[in-house]
C-alpha positions as a Python dict, from the first residue, in 0.01 Angstrom:
ca = {
    (1, 'Q'): (0, 0, 0),
    (2, 'R'): (25, -61, 377),
    (3, 'V'): (345, 26, 561),
    (4, 'N'): (424, -144, 891),
    (5, 'N'): (628, 71, 1122),
    (6, 'P'): (752, -137, 1419),
    (7, 'D'): (845, 179, 1612),
    (8, 'K'): (487, 309, 1598),
    (9, 'I'): (347, -30, 1697),
    (10, 'T'): (591, -57, 1991),
    (11, 'F'): (502, 297, 2104),
    (12, 'F'): (129, 219, 2084),
    (13, 'V'): (168, -103, 2286),
    (14, 'F'): (384, 78, 2544),
    (15, 'K'): (135, 366, 2571),
    (16, 'A'): (-160, 129, 2607),
    (17, 'G'): (25, -68, 2877),
    (18, 'F'): (118, 251, 3064),
    (19, 'N'): (-241, 379, 3051),
    (20, 'F'): (-366, 43, 3183),
    (21, 'I'): (-119, 55, 3475),
    (22, 'A'): (-208, 420, 3551),
    (23, 'D'): (-581, 334, 3546),
    (24, 'R'): (-524, 35, 3779),
    (25, 'A'): (-323, 254, 4022),
    (26, 'E'): (-607, 507, 4021),
    (27, 'E'): (-854, 231, 4111),
    (28, 'K'): (-634, 118, 4403),
    (29, 'R'): (-619, 457, 4577),
    (30, 'D'): (-923, 377, 4794),
    (31, 'E'): (-810, 38, 4920),
    (32, 'A'): (-538, -145, 5110),
    (33, 'I'): (-408, -497, 5060),
    (34, 'L'): (-381, -711, 5371),
    (35, 'S'): (-93, -953, 5424),
    (36, 'V'): (-105, -1203, 5711),
    (37, 'N'): (262, -1218, 5816),
    (38, 'K'): (215, -1459, 6107),
    (39, 'G'): (-83, -1626, 6271),
    (40, 'E'): (-440, -1526, 6193),
    (41, 'A'): (-649, -1216, 6148),
    (42, 'E'): (-1017, -1131, 6112),
    (43, 'I'): (-1197, -888, 5884),
    (44, 'T'): (-1535, -735, 5955),
    (45, 'V'): (-1658, -610, 5619),
    (46, 'F'): (-1849, -281, 5608),
    (47, 'G'): (-2219, -340, 5676),
    (48, 'S'): (-2163, -671, 5856),
    (49, 'D'): (-2146, -754, 6226),
    (50, 'E'): (-1977, -1089, 6167),
    (51, 'A'): (-1598, -1122, 6154),
    (52, 'E'): (-1448, -1352, 5890),
    (53, 'K'): (-1107, -1515, 5879),
    (54, 'A'): (-873, -1291, 5679),
    (55, 'S'): (-655, -1418, 5398),
    (56, 'T'): (-334, -1284, 5249),
    (57, 'S'): (-388, -1047, 4955),
    (58, 'Q'): (-738, -964, 5075),
    (59, 'V'): (-859, -619, 4970),
    (60, 'I'): (-956, -385, 5256),
    (61, 'L'): (-1197, -105, 5172),
    (62, 'E'): (-1340, 198, 5349),
    (63, 'G'): (-1555, 87, 5644),
    (64, 'D'): (-1379, -249, 5694),
    (65, 'K'): (-1225, -347, 6028),
    (66, 'V'): (-911, -561, 6068),
    (67, 'K'): (-815, -749, 6384),
    (68, 'S'): (-491, -940, 6442),
    (69, 'L'): (-528, -1228, 6688),
    (70, 'D'): (-295, -1364, 6959),
    (71, 'D'): (62, -1414, 6841),
    (72, 'S'): (-33, -1274, 6497),
    (73, 'Y'): (102, -993, 6281),
    (74, 'V'): (-50, -841, 5968),
    (75, 'T'): (41, -560, 5730),
    (76, 'L'): (-176, -326, 5525),
    (77, 'Y'): (-15, -208, 5201),
    (78, 'F'): (-136, 111, 5033),
    (79, 'Y'): (-99, 200, 4663),
    (80, 'N'): (204, 426, 4709),
    (81, 'G'): (412, 185, 4920),
    (82, 'T'): (296, 304, 5263),
    (83, 'K'): (274, 16, 5512),
    (84, 'V'): (81, -13, 5838),
    (85, 'K'): (182, -316, 6046),
    (86, 'L'): (-55, -439, 6315),
    (87, 'D'): (89, -595, 6630),
    (88, 'Q'): (-86, -893, 6786),
    (89, 'N'): (-430, -825, 6939),
    (90, 'T'): (-473, -504, 6743),
    (91, 'T'): (-799, -376, 6595),
    (92, 'L'): (-792, -111, 6323),
    (93, 'S'): (-1077, 38, 6123),
    (94, 'F'): (-1026, 174, 5770),
    (95, 'T'): (-1263, 460, 5844),
    (96, 'E'): (-1247, 715, 5565),
    (97, 'V'): (-1095, 771, 5221),
    (98, 'E'): (-1112, 1096, 5028),
    (99, 'S'): (-934, 1128, 4694),
    (100, 'S'): (-885, 1427, 4472),
    (101, 'E'): (-679, 1465, 4159),
    (102, 'S'): (-353, 1529, 4349),
    (103, 'N'): (-420, 1437, 4714),
    (104, 'D'): (-551, 1140, 4911),
    (105, 'F'): (-671, 1151, 5270),
    (106, 'I'): (-705, 824, 5465),
    (107, 'V'): (-832, 787, 5823),
    (108, 'L'): (-751, 481, 6032),
    (109, 'D'): (-910, 436, 6375),
    (110, 'L'): (-670, 251, 6605),
    (111, 'I'): (-936, 92, 6824),
    (112, 'E'): (-699, -116, 7034),
    (113, 'G'): (-339, -233, 7015),
    (114, 'R'): (-22, -110, 6845),
    (115, 'I'): (70, -24, 6488),
    (116, 'W'): (396, 59, 6310),
    (117, 'V'): (353, 308, 6026),
    (118, 'D'): (604, 342, 5743),
    (119, 'E'): (458, 618, 5528),
    (120, 'V'): (638, 704, 5208),
    (121, 'P'): (586, 1014, 4996),
    (122, 'S'): (380, 963, 4684),
    (123, 'D'): (516, 1030, 4336),
    (124, 'E'): (167, 1134, 4231),
    (125, 'G'): (32, 1392, 4481),
    (126, 'Q'): (21, 1353, 4857),
    (127, 'L'): (-110, 1073, 5078),
    (128, 'E'): (-217, 1222, 5410),
    (129, 'L'): (-264, 959, 5676),
    (130, 'K'): (-464, 1031, 5992),
    (131, 'V'): (-439, 767, 6267),
    (132, 'K'): (-686, 804, 6553),
    (133, 'P'): (-609, 625, 6881),
    (134, 'D'): (-837, 713, 7177),
    (135, 'V'): (-651, 1019, 7307),
    (136, 'M'): (-493, 1177, 6997),
    (137, 'N'): (-505, 1240, 6624),
    (138, 'L'): (-181, 1163, 6441),
    (139, 'I'): (-145, 1327, 6099),
    (140, 'S'): (143, 1257, 5863),
    (141, 'F'): (255, 1279, 5500),
    (142, 'E'): (581, 1089, 5542),
    (143, 'G'): (767, 914, 5821),
    (144, 'K'): (802, 615, 6048),
    (145, 'Y'): (629, 590, 6383),
    (146, 'L'): (485, 353, 6640),
    (147, 'A'): (141, 427, 6788),
    (148, 'S'): (-14, 248, 7084),
    (149, 'N'): (-372, 247, 7205),
    (150, 'I'): (-363, 7, 7497),
    (151, 'P'): (-531, 110, 7826),
    (152, 'D'): (-279, 300, 8042),
    (153, 'D'): (-20, 267, 7761),
    (154, 'E'): (-118, 521, 7495),
    (155, 'Y'): (172, 682, 7311),
    (156, 'V'): (337, 766, 6982),
    (157, 'Y'): (711, 731, 6910),
    (158, 'V'): (837, 906, 6599),
    (159, 'F'): (1146, 745, 6445),
    (160, 'E'): (1183, 935, 6120),
    (161, 'D'): (1055, 1265, 5982),
    (162, 'R'): (773, 1426, 6176),
    (163, 'I'): (404, 1397, 6240),
    (164, 'S'): (140, 1622, 6388),
    (165, 'A'): (-21, 1505, 6713),
    (166, 'E'): (-335, 1659, 6864),
    (167, 'L'): (-469, 1554, 7202),
    (168, 'V'): (-841, 1474, 7194),
    (169, 'D'): (-1129, 1388, 7423),
    (170, 'R'): (-1355, 1156, 7225),
    (171, 'S'): (-1572, 1068, 7528),
    (172, 'A'): (-1739, 1410, 7524),
    (173, 'G'): (-1811, 1388, 7151),
    (174, 'N'): (-1543, 1650, 7088),
    (175, 'D'): (-1244, 1587, 6870),
    (176, 'V'): (-971, 1831, 6971),
    (177, 'V'): (-897, 1931, 7331),
}
């Protein structure tokens, strides 16, 4: 005789759904989702020299380059809620992603322009973000800051929490001064 236990069935469905969501979150740790807030943006996909028009909800992967155009604003969303907003005429490269069981390390090269970073702590391990404008390395785990890499206007303003800033000389092939 077969006995149907609705509590066991509900638990199984819940557990299967939770595992699916956890697996999907794990898959998303090495990507960002682009949102075009205003205007237009371009994506240069890793391995290509040709820029393509970006679309909202486009997946950005390691090696891809994003450029916001005149009078345009875009946002990159990371799996844990961290946001990086690109000002108009800003070029950013999603340079490197390293993930371990409890920590993620993401490097963004701020090639030109300004970005606003709103980095939130992760419930599952740490997300370490390294932003690299021309003259500094900015390293953070949590906080809000504005970084600029415009000729003769290179700076970082920290609004909340704290970040580490190292001055660098990339022209000589060195990283830290």
